[in-house]
Kinemage of the C-alpha trace (Angstrom):
@kinemage 1
@onewidth
@group {chain A} dominant
@subgroup {mainchain}
@vectorlist {calphas} color= white
{ca glu a 1} P 0.004 -0.160 0.013
{ca lys a 2} L 2.823 2.353 0.939
{ca ile a 3} L 4.498 1.736 -2.666
{ca lys a 4} L 1.093 2.305 -4.327
{ca met a 5} L 0.667 5.661 -2.196
{ca leu a 6} L 4.374 6.418 -3.736
{ca gly a 7} L 2.605 6.043 -7.326
{ca ala a 8} L 0.879 9.235 -6.997
{ca gly a 9} L 4.160 11.156 -7.160
{ca ile a 10} L 4.722 9.354 -10.733
{ca ser a 11} L 2.347 12.029 -12.517
{ca lys a 12} L 5.254 14.750 -11.874
{ca met a 13} L 7.499 12.607 -13.996
{ca phe a 14} L 5.129 12.194 -17.349
{ca phe a 15} L 6.359 13.234 -20.701
{ca pro a 16} L 4.285 16.348 -22.202
{ca gly a 17} L 1.109 15.349 -23.270
{ca leu a 18} L 0.679 12.497 -20.973
{ca pro a 19} L -1.771 11.065 -19.946
{ca gly a 20} L -4.211 13.338 -21.961
{ca phe a 21} L -2.758 11.505 -25.112
{ca phe a 22} L -4.871 8.405 -24.455
{ca asp a 23} L -8.200 9.990 -24.764
{ca glu a 24} L -7.252 12.547 -27.268
{ca ile a 25} L -6.011 9.708 -29.794
{ca lys a 26} L -9.164 7.923 -29.467
{ca lys a 27} L -11.056 11.237 -30.180
{ca glu a 28} L -9.061 11.767 -33.122
{ca phe a 29} L -9.953 8.314 -34.595
{ca pro a 30} L -13.275 7.355 -33.378
{ca gln a 31} L -13.377 4.589 -35.859
{ca cys a 32} L -10.561 2.594 -34.215
{ca glu a 33} L -10.682 0.240 -31.233
{ca phe a 34} L -7.568 1.163 -29.020
{ca arg a 35} L -6.075 -1.276 -26.373
{ca phe a 36} L -3.246 0.206 -24.407
{ca his a 37} L -1.005 -2.101 -22.484
{ca leu a 38} L 1.949 -1.178 -20.521
{ca ile a 39} L 4.776 -3.426 -20.546
{ca ser a 40} L 7.525 -2.043 -18.059
{ca ser a 41} L 10.653 -2.916 -15.907
{ca gly a 42} L 9.012 -0.720 -13.393
{ca ile a 43} L 7.385 -1.697 -10.209
{ca lys a 44} L 3.549 -2.450 -10.895
{ca pro a 45} L 2.108 -1.572 -7.378
{ca met a 46} L 3.592 1.904 -7.953
{ca ile a 47} L 2.301 2.175 -11.588
{ca glu a 48} L -1.123 1.344 -10.184
{ca gly a 49} L -0.821 3.642 -7.624
{ca ser a 50} L -0.705 6.346 -10.481
{ca ile a 51} L -3.255 7.816 -12.539
{ca leu a 52} L -2.051 5.484 -15.421
{ca lys a 53} L -4.013 2.622 -14.287
{ca asn a 54} L -7.064 4.326 -15.477
{ca tyr a 55} L -5.738 4.339 -18.992
{ca phe a 56} L -4.156 0.902 -19.631
{ca his a 57} L -6.024 -2.308 -20.219
{ca glu a 58} L -3.311 -4.399 -18.678
{ca ile a 59} L -0.065 -3.383 -16.634
{ca cys a 60} L 2.926 -5.740 -16.836
{ca ala a 61} L 5.632 -4.855 -14.705
{ca tyr a 62} L 7.698 -6.264 -11.628
{ca asp a 63} L 5.016 -7.287 -8.812
{ca leu a 64} L 6.010 -7.997 -5.319
{ca ile a 65} L 5.077 -10.424 -2.594
{ca pro a 66} L 4.376 -8.995 0.959
{ca ser a 67} L 5.269 -10.884 3.839
{ca lys a 68} L 2.632 -13.003 5.348
{ca tyr a 69} L 3.739 -12.267 8.792
{ca gln a 70} L 4.728 -8.585 8.446
{ca ser a 71} L 2.403 -6.650 5.961
{ca asp a 72} L 4.832 -3.698 5.722
{ca lys a 73} L 7.551 -5.951 4.206
{ca ile a 74} L 8.269 -7.047 1.146
{ca ile a 75} L 9.903 -10.641 0.909
{ca gly a 76} L 10.890 -10.545 -3.181
{ca pro a 77} L 9.421 -10.193 -6.711
{ca ser a 78} L 6.370 -12.425 -7.586
{ca ser a 79} L 6.910 -11.597 -11.390
{ca thr a 80} L 9.502 -9.819 -13.467
{ca val a 81} L 9.535 -7.889 -16.689
{ca ser a 82} L 12.868 -8.504 -18.250
{ca ser a 83} L 13.942 -7.944 -21.954
{ca gly a 84} L 13.143 -11.223 -23.094
{ca glu a 85} L 9.957 -11.264 -20.960
{ca lys a 86} L 8.647 -8.288 -22.577
{ca glu a 87} L 8.714 -10.113 -25.993
{ca asn a 88} L 6.852 -13.003 -24.588
{ca ile a 89} L 4.310 -10.757 -22.905
{ca met a 90} L 3.733 -8.665 -25.944
{ca ile a 91} L 2.970 -11.915 -27.999
{ca asn a 92} L 0.380 -13.317 -25.263
{ca leu a 93} L -1.237 -10.078 -25.476
{ca ser a 94} L -1.478 -9.964 -29.120
{ca ile a 95} L -2.951 -13.516 -28.797
{ca gly a 96} L -5.590 -12.174 -26.391
{ca asn a 97} L -8.443 -14.764 -25.291
{ca ser a 98} L -8.086 -16.761 -28.343
{ca lys a 99} L -7.803 -20.701 -27.427
{ca glu a 100} L -6.718 -21.413 -31.082
{ca lys a 101} L -3.335 -19.200 -30.572
{ca lys a 102} L -4.496 -16.949 -33.412
{ca tyr a 103} L -3.671 -13.301 -32.984
{ca glu a 104} L -6.827 -11.663 -31.488
{ca tyr a 105} L -4.963 -8.287 -31.680
{ca pro a 106} L -2.291 -9.020 -34.711
{ca leu a 107} L 1.133 -7.464 -34.189
{ca lys a 108} L 0.711 -5.879 -37.639
{ca asp a 109} L -1.927 -3.668 -35.941
{ca thr a 110} L 0.318 -2.738 -33.132
{ca ile a 111} L 2.231 0.484 -32.303
{ca ile a 112} L 5.004 -0.307 -29.908
{ca val a 113} L 6.691 2.582 -27.954
{ca gly a 114} L 9.913 2.020 -26.006
{ca asp a 115} L 12.243 4.224 -24.394
{ca gly a 116} L 15.088 1.719 -23.065
{ca ile a 117} L 17.424 -0.883 -23.261
{ca thr a 118} L 14.852 -3.633 -22.293
{ca asp a 119} L 12.526 -2.570 -25.195
{ca lys a 120} L 15.086 -3.757 -28.029
{ca ala a 121} L 13.687 -7.333 -28.178
{ca met a 122} L 10.496 -6.150 -28.174
{ca phe a 123} L 10.931 -3.939 -31.363
{ca lys a 124} L 12.697 -6.539 -33.025
{ca val a 125} L 9.734 -9.175 -32.859
{ca gly a 126} L 7.252 -6.569 -33.247
{ca lys a 127} L 8.862 -5.234 -36.197
{ca gln a 128} L 9.311 -8.777 -37.677
{ca tyr a 129} L 5.266 -9.122 -37.511
{ca gly a 130} L 4.535 -5.887 -39.004
{ca ala a 131} L 4.069 -3.633 -36.015
{ca thr a 132} L 5.194 -0.002 -35.979
{ca cys a 133} L 7.995 0.497 -33.350
{ca phe a 134} L 9.041 4.067 -32.233
{ca gly a 135} L 11.732 4.808 -29.892
{ca val a 136} L 11.261 7.682 -27.438
{ca ile a 137} L 14.099 9.856 -25.863
{ca arg a 138} L 14.040 12.522 -23.083
{ca asp a 139} L 16.048 14.900 -25.218
{ca glu a 140} L 18.103 15.413 -28.374
{ca ser a 141} L 21.221 14.714 -26.769
{ca ala a 142} L 20.037 11.139 -26.435
{ca arg a 143} L 19.472 10.569 -30.151
{ca ile a 144} L 22.886 9.403 -31.470
{ca ser a 145} L 23.325 6.812 -28.810
{ca ala a 146} L 19.642 5.809 -29.302
{ca glu a 147} L 19.868 5.445 -33.161
{ca thr a 148} L 23.105 3.371 -32.574
{ca phe a 149} L 21.640 0.963 -30.258
{ca leu a 150} L 18.144 0.573 -31.885
{ca gly a 151} L 19.236 1.034 -35.516
{ca lys a 152} L 16.950 -0.866 -37.761
{ca ser a 153} L 14.580 -2.162 -35.100
{ca ile a 154} L 12.470 0.765 -35.083
{ca glu a 155} L 10.839 3.150 -37.605
{ca ser a 156} L 11.788 6.329 -35.871
{ca ile a 157} L 13.024 7.935 -32.760
{ca his a 158} L 11.183 11.047 -31.367
{ca val a 159} L 11.624 13.101 -28.466
{ca ala a 160} L 8.864 11.733 -25.631
{ca asp a 161} L 6.403 14.658 -26.324
{ca tyr a 162} L 2.786 13.479 -27.019
{ca arg a 163} L 1.233 16.764 -27.367
{ca lys a 164} L -1.092 17.011 -30.502
{ca asp a 165} L 1.636 18.859 -32.980
{ca ser a 166} L 4.799 17.003 -31.860
{ca pro a 167} L 6.642 14.697 -34.334
{ca leu a 168} L 5.765 11.882 -32.037
{ca arg a 169} L 2.083 12.625 -32.087
{ca ile a 170} L 2.074 13.206 -35.916
{ca ala a 171} L 3.916 9.772 -36.391
{ca phe a 172} L 1.286 8.213 -34.206
{ca ser a 173} L -1.440 9.626 -36.401
{ca lys a 174} L 0.321 8.577 -39.612
{ca ala a 175} L 0.750 5.030 -38.452
{ca ile a 176} L -2.926 4.823 -37.161
{ca gln a 177} L -4.144 6.123 -40.596
{ca glu a 178} L -1.980 3.708 -42.488
{ca arg a 179} L -3.706 0.716 -40.421
């Protein structure tokens, strides 16, 4: 519960345009069905304690096991989200509830956004199956290292600005229109 309460402070760290982006993009494309999933190496209770929980269909992140004997103590992780696990989670989310292992939400209809080293495998698999992949950076000073590291596994890299007329937002709109 203490960690969830700390999640309220996450809103001070959002990139410009978040969380309003989620509702705005739905209004811009009312003919589309959107499902937002957060696959993060962050701490799930902290994310769930933030306003972000209201925008995502699924939050996959490190979860914790509280002690059975001392409720204010954590004894370890109950689930982890490493680079390889992100890839598997993405595929499982794409399959959805389908019993036949067919893709209920095909990766070709997916836009993947990532901001770190743990996203590279997810980009690689997503791109292989036709997803649009965007890298986001905090500011322009990170562009060269991000381009070097991510290379061909993404379409483009943008400063993480989700406001209406930003290059990232324009790229999102274009990718949605192409679908």
